[in-house]
C-alpha positions as CSV (number, residue, x, y, z in Angstrom):
1,M,130.0,100.1,124.9
2,A,127.2,102.7,125.0
3,E,129.3,105.0,122.9
4,L,129.7,102.3,120.3
5,I,126.0,101.6,120.1
6,Q,125.2,105.2,119.9
7,T,127.8,105.6,117.0
8,F,126.2,102.7,115.1
9,K,122.7,104.2,115.6
10,S,124.0,107.6,114.3
11,M,125.5,105.9,111.3
12,Q,122.4,104.0,110.6
13,K,120.3,107.2,110.8
14,N,122.8,109.0,108.4
15,E,122.6,106.2,105.8
16,S,118.8,106.1,106.1
17,E,118.6,109.9,105.4
18,K,120.9,109.5,102.4
19,R,118.8,106.8,101.0
20,K,115.6,108.8,101.4
21,F,117.4,111.8,99.7
22,L,118.5,109.7,96.8
23,A,115.0,108.2,96.4
24,S,113.4,111.5,96.5
25,I,115.7,112.8,93.8
26,Q,114.4,109.9,91.7
27,G,110.7,110.9,92.5
28,I,110.1,108.1,95.1
29,D,108.4,109.1,98.4
30,L,109.7,107.1,101.3
31,N,108.0,108.8,104.1
32,D,107.3,106.6,107.1
33,E,103.9,108.0,107.4
34,V,101.1,105.5,106.7
35,Q,98.7,106.7,104.1
36,E,95.2,105.8,104.8
37,G,92.9,104.5,102.0
38,P,89.3,105.2,101.6
39,T,87.0,104.5,104.5
40,F,84.1,102.0,104.3
41,D,81.6,104.8,104.0
42,D,83.5,106.3,101.1
43,I,83.4,103.0,99.3
44,Q,79.7,102.5,100.1
45,R,78.9,106.0,98.9
46,K,80.7,105.3,95.6
47,A,78.7,101.9,95.3
48,L,75.4,103.8,95.7
49,G,76.4,106.3,93.0
50,I,76.9,109.2,95.3
51,N,79.8,111.2,93.9
52,A,80.4,113.5,96.9
53,S,82.8,113.3,99.8
54,G,81.6,112.5,103.3
55,D,81.7,116.2,104.5
56,D,79.5,117.4,101.6
57,V,75.8,117.8,102.3
58,V,75.1,116.1,98.8
59,S,76.4,112.8,100.3
60,L,73.4,112.7,102.7
61,Q,71.2,110.5,100.6
62,G,69.4,107.3,101.3
63,S,70.8,105.3,104.2
64,F,73.3,108.0,104.9
65,A,70.6,110.5,105.4
66,A,68.7,108.2,107.7
67,Q,71.9,107.6,109.8
68,A,72.3,111.4,110.2
69,G,68.7,111.8,111.1
70,F,67.5,113.4,107.8
71,G,65.1,112.1,105.4
72,I,62.5,113.3,102.8
73,G,60.8,116.3,104.3
74,E,62.7,116.1,107.5
75,G,64.5,119.4,107.4
76,L,67.5,119.1,105.1
77,G,66.1,121.5,102.5
78,Y,68.9,121.1,99.9
79,S,68.4,120.2,96.3
80,K,71.2,119.1,93.9
81,E,71.2,121.2,90.7
């Protein structure tokens, strides 16, 4: 019985790989990886009009600067040109 179950699992895996291959030929990505969307901070930065990613120093403005411990005249020393 164990051999039969293993055979069915193998057949299922083979069919799944065939379907993924045929989909990739058509330009469809069927990876099982979950793609993460934007974080809450990314959306909040966009709403505040800050067009920089979270790892850019330009994004440290307003409440984000206060959260990071920076503020006006508190040592950031960066100006946007």
